[in-house]
Each structure stands twice: as structure tokens, then as C-alpha cells.
C-alpha positions as CSV (number, residue, x, y, z in Angstrom):
1,M,131.0,46.4,110.1
2,P,129.0,49.7,109.8
3,R,126.8,50.1,106.7
4,G,126.4,53.2,104.7
5,S,123.2,55.2,105.4
6,K,121.9,54.8,101.8
7,E,122.3,51.1,101.8
8,L,120.7,50.8,105.2
9,L,117.7,53.0,104.3
10,G,117.2,51.2,101.1
11,R,117.1,47.8,102.8
12,L,114.6,49.0,105.4
13,C,112.3,50.9,103.1
14,N,112.1,48.1,100.5
15,V,110.8,45.7,103.1
16,D,107.0,45.7,103.5
17,G,105.4,46.0,106.9
18,P,102.1,47.8,107.4
19,S,100.5,48.1,110.8
20,G,100.0,44.7,112.4
21,F,102.1,42.9,109.8
22,E,105.6,43.9,110.8
23,D,107.2,40.4,110.8
24,S,109.6,41.1,107.8
25,V,110.7,44.4,109.2
26,R,111.3,42.9,112.6
27,S,113.4,40.1,111.2
28,L,115.5,42.7,109.3
29,M,115.8,44.9,112.4
30,R,116.9,41.9,114.5
31,E,119.6,41.1,111.9
32,L,120.8,44.8,111.7
33,M,121.0,45.2,115.5
34,E,122.7,41.9,116.3
35,G,126.3,42.5,117.0
36,Y,125.8,46.0,118.2
37,V,123.6,45.2,121.3
38,D,124.2,43.1,124.3
39,E,120.8,41.4,124.2
40,L,117.5,41.5,122.4
41,E,114.1,41.2,123.9
42,M,110.5,41.4,122.6
43,D,107.2,42.2,124.1
44,K,104.0,40.2,123.4
45,L,102.8,42.5,120.6
46,G,106.1,42.1,118.7
47,T,108.0,45.2,119.6
48,L,111.8,44.5,119.4
49,V,114.2,45.9,122.0
50,G,117.9,46.0,121.6
51,I,119.8,46.7,124.9
52,K,123.2,48.4,124.5
53,R,125.0,48.9,127.8
54,G,127.4,51.8,128.3
55,K,129.3,52.8,131.3
56,N,126.3,52.6,133.7
57,D,123.1,50.7,133.9
58,Q,121.2,54.0,134.6
59,P,119.7,56.0,133.2
60,R,117.7,53.8,130.9
61,V,117.4,55.7,127.6
62,M,114.6,54.5,125.3
63,L,115.0,55.2,121.6
64,A,111.7,54.5,119.9
65,A,111.1,54.1,116.1
66,H,108.1,52.3,114.7
67,M,108.5,49.5,112.2
68,D,105.0,49.8,110.7
69,E,104.2,51.8,107.6
70,I,100.8,53.0,106.4
71,G,99.1,50.5,104.1
72,F,95.8,48.8,103.4
73,M,93.9,45.5,104.0
74,V,91.8,43.5,101.7
75,R,88.2,44.1,102.9
76,Y,86.1,42.4,100.1
77,I,86.5,40.5,96.9
78,T,83.9,41.1,94.1
79,K,82.6,38.3,91.9
80,E,84.4,40.0,89.0
81,G,87.8,39.7,90.8
82,F,88.3,43.3,92.1
83,L,89.5,44.0,95.6
84,R,87.9,46.5,98.0
85,F,90.2,47.7,100.7
86,T,90.4,49.5,104.1
87,P,93.2,51.7,105.2
88,L,95.8,50.9,107.9
89,G,96.8,54.3,109.1
90,G,96.0,57.8,107.8
91,W,95.6,58.3,104.0
92,M,94.2,61.1,101.9
93,D,92.0,59.5,99.2
94,Q,93.3,61.7,96.4
95,L,96.9,60.4,96.9
96,I,96.1,56.7,96.3
97,L,94.2,56.6,93.0
98,G,96.2,55.2,90.2
99,Q,99.0,53.9,92.5
100,R,100.6,50.5,92.1
101,V,100.3,48.3,95.2
102,I,101.5,45.0,96.4
103,I,99.1,42.5,98.0
104,K,101.1,40.4,100.5
105,T,99.6,36.9,100.3
106,R,100.5,33.5,101.8
107,R,101.8,32.5,98.3
108,G,103.8,35.6,97.7
109,D,103.4,39.1,96.4
110,V,100.7,40.1,93.9
111,L,101.0,43.4,92.0
112,G,97.9,45.5,91.4
113,V,96.7,49.0,90.7
114,I,94.1,51.2,92.5
115,G,91.5,52.2,90.0
116,C,88.1,53.7,89.5
117,K,85.7,54.4,86.6
118,P,87.6,56.0,83.6
119,P,87.0,59.7,83.0
120,H,85.5,59.1,79.5
121,I,82.2,57.7,81.0
122,I,81.9,60.1,83.9
123,P,79.8,63.3,83.4
124,S,81.9,66.4,83.2
125,E,80.5,67.9,86.4
126,E,81.1,64.7,88.3
127,R,84.8,64.6,87.1
128,K,85.5,67.7,89.2
129,K,84.6,65.9,92.4
130,L,87.0,64.0,94.5
131,V,86.9,60.2,94.0
132,E,86.4,58.7,97.4
133,R,88.1,55.5,98.6
134,K,84.8,53.6,98.8
135,E,84.5,54.1,95.0
136,M,88.0,52.7,94.3
137,F,89.1,49.1,93.8
138,I,92.3,47.2,93.3
139,D,92.7,45.5,89.9
140,V,95.1,42.5,89.8
141,G,94.4,41.6,86.2
142,V,91.9,38.8,86.6
143,K,88.2,38.3,85.8
144,S,86.7,36.4,88.7
145,E,86.6,35.8,92.4
146,E,88.0,32.3,91.7
147,E,91.0,33.6,89.9
148,V,91.7,35.9,92.9
149,A,91.6,32.9,95.2
150,N,94.0,31.0,92.9
151,L,96.5,33.9,93.4
152,G,96.3,33.2,97.1
153,I,94.6,36.5,98.0
154,R,92.3,36.4,101.0
155,I,90.2,38.9,102.9
156,G,92.5,40.4,105.6
157,D,95.7,40.3,103.5
158,P,97.8,43.4,103.9
159,I,98.6,45.8,101.0
160,V,101.5,48.3,100.6
161,P,102.4,50.9,98.0
162,Y,104.9,49.8,95.4
163,G,107.8,52.3,95.6
164,P,111.4,51.1,95.4
165,F,114.0,53.2,97.2
166,E,116.0,55.5,95.0
167,E,118.9,58.0,95.3
168,I,118.0,61.2,93.5
169,A,119.3,64.8,93.1
170,G,122.8,63.6,92.5
171,G,122.9,61.8,95.8
172,K,121.7,64.7,97.8
173,A,118.2,63.2,98.5
174,Y,116.5,59.9,98.8
175,M,113.0,58.8,97.5
176,G,111.0,55.8,98.6
177,K,108.1,54.4,100.5
178,G,107.8,53.8,104.2
179,F,110.0,56.7,105.3
180,D,107.5,57.0,108.2
181,D,109.1,55.4,110.1
182,R,111.9,53.4,108.5
183,V,113.9,56.6,108.8
184,G,113.7,56.3,112.5
185,C,114.6,52.6,112.4
186,A,117.7,53.5,110.3
187,L,118.7,56.3,112.7
188,M,118.5,53.8,115.6
189,V,120.7,51.2,113.8
190,K,123.3,53.8,112.8
191,I,123.4,55.1,116.4
192,L,124.0,51.6,117.7
193,E,126.8,51.1,115.1
194,E,128.6,54.3,115.7
195,I,128.3,55.3,119.4
196,G,130.5,52.5,120.7
197,D,130.6,52.0,124.5
198,D,131.3,55.7,125.3
199,H,127.9,56.6,126.6
200,P,127.1,57.0,130.4
201,N,123.8,55.1,130.2
202,T,122.1,52.0,128.8
203,I,120.3,52.5,125.5
204,Y,117.1,50.6,124.8
205,A,116.7,50.6,121.0
206,T,113.0,50.0,120.6
207,A,111.5,49.1,117.2
208,T,107.8,49.4,117.9
209,V,104.7,48.0,116.2
210,Q,101.3,49.4,115.3
211,E,102.2,53.1,115.7
212,E,100.1,54.2,112.8
213,V,96.9,52.7,114.2
214,G,97.2,54.0,117.8
215,L,100.7,54.0,119.2
216,R,100.1,50.5,120.5
217,G,103.6,49.0,120.6
218,A,105.0,52.1,122.4
219,Q,102.5,51.6,125.2
220,T,103.4,47.9,125.8
221,S,107.1,48.2,125.3
222,A,107.4,51.1,127.8
223,H,106.4,48.5,130.4
224,L,109.3,46.2,129.2
225,V,111.9,49.0,129.1
226,K,110.9,51.1,132.1
227,P,112.7,54.1,130.7
228,D,114.1,57.1,132.5
229,V,114.3,59.2,129.3
230,A,112.7,58.6,125.9
231,I,113.5,59.9,122.5
232,A,111.2,59.1,119.5
233,L,113.0,59.0,116.2
234,E,110.7,60.1,113.5
235,V,110.1,62.0,110.2
236,A,108.9,65.6,110.3
237,I,106.7,67.5,107.9
238,A,108.7,69.4,105.3
239,G,106.7,72.5,104.3
240,D,109.0,73.6,101.4
241,I,106.5,72.6,98.7
242,P,104.0,74.7,96.7
243,G,100.9,75.7,98.6
244,V,102.4,75.5,102.1
245,N,103.4,78.6,104.0
246,P,105.8,78.6,107.0
247,E,102.9,79.1,109.5
248,E,101.6,75.7,108.5
249,A,105.0,73.8,108.4
250,Q,108.3,75.4,108.9
251,A,110.8,72.6,108.3
252,K,112.7,72.4,105.0
253,L,114.9,69.8,103.4
254,G,118.6,70.4,104.0
255,E,118.1,72.7,107.0
256,G,119.0,70.3,109.8
257,P,117.3,68.0,112.4
258,V,113.8,68.9,113.5
259,I,112.9,69.2,117.2
260,C,109.1,68.8,117.7
261,L,107.7,71.3,120.1
262,F,104.2,70.1,120.1
263,D,101.9,67.4,118.7
264,V,98.5,66.2,119.8
265,S,99.9,63.6,122.1
266,L,103.0,65.3,123.6
267,I,104.4,68.5,124.8
268,P,108.1,67.6,125.1
269,N,110.1,67.8,128.3
270,L,111.4,71.4,128.2
271,R,114.8,70.7,129.6
272,L,115.3,67.8,127.3
273,R,114.3,70.1,124.4
274,D,116.8,72.7,125.5
275,L,119.5,70.0,125.8
276,F,119.0,69.2,122.1
277,M,119.0,72.8,121.1
278,D,122.1,73.7,123.1
279,T,123.9,70.6,121.8
280,A,123.1,71.5,118.2
281,K,124.6,75.0,118.8
282,E,127.7,73.5,120.3
283,L,128.1,71.3,117.2
284,G,127.7,74.4,115.0
285,M,124.7,72.5,113.5
286,K,121.5,74.1,112.1
287,Y,118.3,72.7,113.6
288,Q,114.6,73.3,112.9
289,V,111.4,73.2,115.0
290,E,108.0,71.8,114.4
291,I,104.6,72.3,115.9
292,M,102.3,69.6,114.6
293,E,98.6,70.2,115.2
294,G,97.5,66.9,113.7
295,G,99.1,63.5,114.4
296,A,100.9,61.8,117.2
297,T,104.0,59.7,117.9
298,D,105.2,56.9,120.1
299,A,106.4,59.5,122.6
300,G,102.8,60.3,123.3
301,R,102.3,56.9,125.0
302,I,105.8,56.5,126.5
303,H,105.9,59.8,128.4
304,L,102.8,58.6,130.3
305,Y,104.4,55.4,131.6
306,A,104.4,55.0,135.4
307,E,105.0,58.4,137.0
308,G,106.0,60.0,133.7
309,V,109.0,59.9,131.5
310,P,110.9,63.0,130.1
311,S,110.4,62.6,126.4
312,I,110.9,64.3,123.1
313,V,110.5,63.7,119.3
314,I,113.4,64.3,116.9
315,G,112.7,64.1,113.2
316,V,114.1,64.3,109.7
317,A,112.2,66.7,107.4
318,T,110.4,64.7,104.8
319,R,108.2,65.7,101.9
320,H,105.0,63.9,101.1
321,I,104.5,62.2,104.4
322,H,101.6,59.7,104.5
323,S,101.6,59.3,100.7
324,P,103.0,56.4,98.6
325,I,106.4,58.1,98.1
326,G,108.5,60.4,100.3
327,I,111.6,62.5,99.7
328,L,114.2,63.5,102.3
329,S,117.7,65.0,102.4
330,A,120.7,62.7,102.9
331,E,122.5,65.5,104.8
332,D,119.6,65.9,107.2
333,F,119.7,62.2,108.0
334,E,123.4,62.3,108.8
335,N,123.1,65.5,110.9
336,T,120.1,64.1,112.9
337,K,122.1,61.0,113.7
338,N,125.1,63.0,114.8
339,L,123.0,65.2,117.0
340,L,121.4,62.2,118.7
341,I,124.7,60.6,119.4
342,A,126.0,63.8,120.9
343,V,123.0,64.1,123.2
344,L,123.2,60.4,124.2
345,K,126.8,60.9,125.3
346,K,125.6,63.6,127.7
347,L,122.7,61.7,129.2
348,D,124.2,60.6,132.5
349,S,122.3,60.0,135.7
350,Q,122.8,63.6,136.9
351,T,121.6,65.0,133.6
352,A,118.6,62.7,133.5
353,A,117.6,63.7,137.0
354,S,117.9,67.4,136.1
355,L,115.1,66.9,133.5
356,H,112.5,66.4,136.3
357,P,110.3,69.3,137.3
358,S,111.6,71.2,140.3
């Protein structure tokens, strides 16, 4: 039975899975996709592929959403019981100081906080400088290396922000960790639940691994899927915050799905881009565009598979991407899902062939 989007997003975002440690997310995605796909496959890196057959075997339409979230890894343990850490994915140092984190150990979760020297003992001029990550540590409330070991913490253990999923703004918005890219995972599950068998293709719902550290699962899973068309389901940068002007980031919360026109790994297939834009207009739906001069997505690897795959990135505008907590619009999530379903119902063999250069 289909689940509500809020419940689904909450379950996915509250599971922890930084790059290279996606096991818990994969188990949940397997559970969520079962019953809505005809079979499940997995590549040797751990990317999960749910195959949903429609009216025809071709074209093979790959939906890609990455399971991993940005996080950290324990790098060193001091004699006094403090943890030094290294990032998994892209972080800005100023966003992590003072944040609560969870260390995922073989014995269970350990809660800690990212700290540095207190301001009272820092000279006034030095206080004005940015505290760099190398000066930070994680405090788990113990006093020795031995006590850290007793908690089950080892070098190499993954670390994630602590940020439970919440509904805010009277139900108009959601707040939580890991939106990049559990939002894409949730979109993929909702599509499988709602599209039925009325699509002229076969959908390969692909939950990839290690996107945040190099688009790795996208590259291997493309060899498994052998797609004819690919759509990466993502978040997009919301620029409707203080200090950002529209030239830097145009997308806003509540203004519709975001069609990415450029990132450092992909210029989308132009005919596929137009198909999304035209379909949105047919639905009477607002849409937005994004040009992202920093960052890449799974589509950057997939579109280079074999002789090339017509590919695009469709996102949900999200504030505070690559920080411990994000915020997005509930309406944007639903509209993005509806646009994707409408396009998938159009992607027959003739339409897929028309995407190729002439």
C-alpha cells in the first residue's frame, strides 16, 4: 500500500548511511521497493536496482538516486579520548563546529559533539579567524583512549550528523539530514508505487552508492542496467536565503521542480530537457532551472556509458545543501514526482530514439 511522502522521507532521512557505509539505507530501499518491482539486482559495489516492467522491454529508463549522505570517518583517537575525523564528501568547515554527531560503531551508536578551544582562552584577534577542521575534535564524554575503545569506537568508523526529520511551517516544509540524496530515493520509491504498469518502457530504479566521493556507484551500475535514457533524481540549490542573488542560484522553495541545465559533469540532453519543460507546461506546472558551476551528479557518469546515454538531472529545491540540516518544500516534492511520472509515461521507443543527435 502506498505510503505518504512525509512518512517515506522521514524513514529514509533518519537512516544513517555516509559514503561507503550504505548498508542500512540499502536494506530499507530493498524493503520499500519490494512489491513494486518485478525483480531486484545489485552490482558488486552495492548499488541496488529495482526493475519495473511496463508495456515494453525497451527503452530501458534508468532512474538514479544515491543512497549515501555526506559524513565523516574517525581518523585518529587521542590519548585523552578525543576523536579526529576526516570528511566523507564536501563540507564547509564553518558548518560543522558545535554540531552533534553519531559515531556508528560495531556495538551501536555513540553520540558526540564537534568542538574546539573555547572562545574565553582564544586571543581576540584569533577569534575572528575561521576555525579549520584540523583544529576540531569530537568529544564523546570520556577521558581516555581506553574508554573510547570500551565504547566500541575504532579508527575507520563512520560518523553522521544528528538531525531527526521534522515537519515544519505548518506542514508546508520538511527539515532533516541527508536530503542529498534521500529526497531522490524517496522520489524513486513514490514513482514505483504510483505509476502502475501504464508506462511504455522498463524502469530501472537505481539506488547508487558513493556518489559524494566520486560518482562511483553510478559508473558501475550503468554497466548492469545498460540504459537507453537516464534521469538522476536529486536536490537542487535553493538560492532564496540572505546573501544569495539570483545570478548565483535561481531556484526557490515552492516554485516547482528544478531542471538542471549544467553542472561540471553534465550538459543534459537538450531534447530530453525540452521534453521535461514541455510536459510541465502541459500539466500547468511551474518549473525552475539551475546552472551549477560547482558539483556533479550520478548523471555525469551514466551519460558516458558505452556510446552515450541521453541524460538529465531533475531536482527538488533545498536550502542548506551539504550542511547538517536541510529544508525543502512538501509541495515541490509532490510536483517533482508528478512531473517525472508524466515524462516516464511518454518515454516510448520512438521518443527515446528521437533524443539522439541527428
